[in-house]
Each structure stands twice: as C-alpha cells, then as structure tokens.
Steps between C-alpha positions, in 0.01 A plus 500: 500500500391455137499145362384601155312780325263437213391790283532672164843523341523875442846552353865400527818708510874441514811705563863451595393395851254226411172379353160597636130425456196682636189302591175678588251349742212674680614834359856470634804452275771279650852537361708181501865449411526178300759293315572566135370151421161581654506842334524333159227249588237757600167488314348788305412812700154503664505121539441344843823415678593323823826602664652308793648768719767583754482820703845649564521734797818704529581797720458750215220342293258215442475317167355189340663220303272286287511163325277326249562164669458425869805275514728778371368730773575230757855450371548879508415494872745218560777681311453826690535312829872473416702785648640710219224409254255786461195523280698617196743210522218250553320635191824478303547134597141413410539677168833334421389138549179304471367397838593131487858577391547761772387263775700219345821706515443555872428132569808391303724771650576629150611852589677551166166498318359756743786738419363530146233731642597868487653621824542156658862426582643169625480598868135604482411193293655268758330694780161456331558126470619459858217701655225355284616141546477547876155652463373228269643224718321644801172491311567142397559407862172659608309303237672162547213366710240576233577284199137393457465214251843558347745269673745398230672832428861488395735769631441695178124502562556598863715794389233612255228452762687714752526786251131484409395500866728800562324689221172477685326211325287279722611143574205360307581711192866401510435129549247493217739680264791271590294186449404621153864596437610146586275372223630753248878487555765226479581329830847656531401864443694778671348724769504786251301299242252390765458855627451643152229246415328543836489878463345456156228278647436734794461794262218337301 
C-alpha cells in the first residue's frame, strides 16, 4: 500500500519492545518500527527523511515497519514470507547481520550463523534456509529467459542474480550491476562476494 513516505523526521523513541521513528508529512505523523541499526543512523530531528515502508495488518491492529534502504525493506518482505518468521524476528535478523552476510548465509545453507541472532534456534534457521532457497530458485527460474547482454555468468553469478531479481530489482538494473561487478572482483569470487558488491552498486 505504501512504498515509501518522505517527510520531516519528528522524533525517535525506544523501549523494551523495539525502536521507533515518527515522520510527519502533510500534517500526519507516521510511526514506524525500525531496526536498531537504522535508529542509530537517523539524522538530526526536523531533517527530511525517506522511509521505505511495510504495512502490517493483523486482526487486532495495523502498524508500519520502516527502513532507510529499499533493499532492506525488500529482504524484510522475503523473510516474513517464511512461516514462523514474523515482523519482530525479521527485524532481529536484519539488525543482527549486514544485508549481504544475511543473504549469503541463506545461499550457502549456513544455518549455524543464523542461530547467532537472538531467538533463532537451529530448527528455525534451517527452515528459513529451506523456504527461502525454494523461493529464490523459483525467481531464478522465472528470470532465466531474460539474461540480456550477460551470457557468461558462472553459477556464482547466477545465484547472486537470482537473489537480486527476487528482491524486486529490474533485469536491466541487475545485469548492469553484475557487469560492473565482474570488472571489480576476481574471476573466482563467491556468490556472497558478488552479491555484496552488486548491492553496493545498486544502492548508489
């Protein structure tokens, strides 16, 4: 419903339940729950701020989660598609790892690293990996016919490409970023290294 909201950063608050920021636009103050990392990165009050948003609609209430970066919002949506991973757990995972590492753990099946996040046990970590790998592979299959000018991808680049497509980036954006990544990284780079560099380029 809301892709992003741009307005004036009014104030931020935190308590035992989480971290929050209020952004005012057109006379309305929107309250977002955010990660601690974004909480610490907020500008001075009264500065303009763009928040990429997710509207959560439960039986008893509606609320907003917000992110300073679009790609973190997109990964949040992917994480919450896993049964058993709610908004709180998704925020915890995004706060516990940088984005490239988190996606890399899923690609590599490294559930032990995921268990370092608070509240994530071995069973849930393996469930996240299993469900997200299936999801990402399905995206990769849908995009296999659209490789544009990029025809020499290794399996590592294909894995990274599938993740980027699943996060909502257009084929043209992904191909451009991967071509530039090829020039910047050694020829035998891992999928995690390729993904990290590509995300950096897409964020510019």
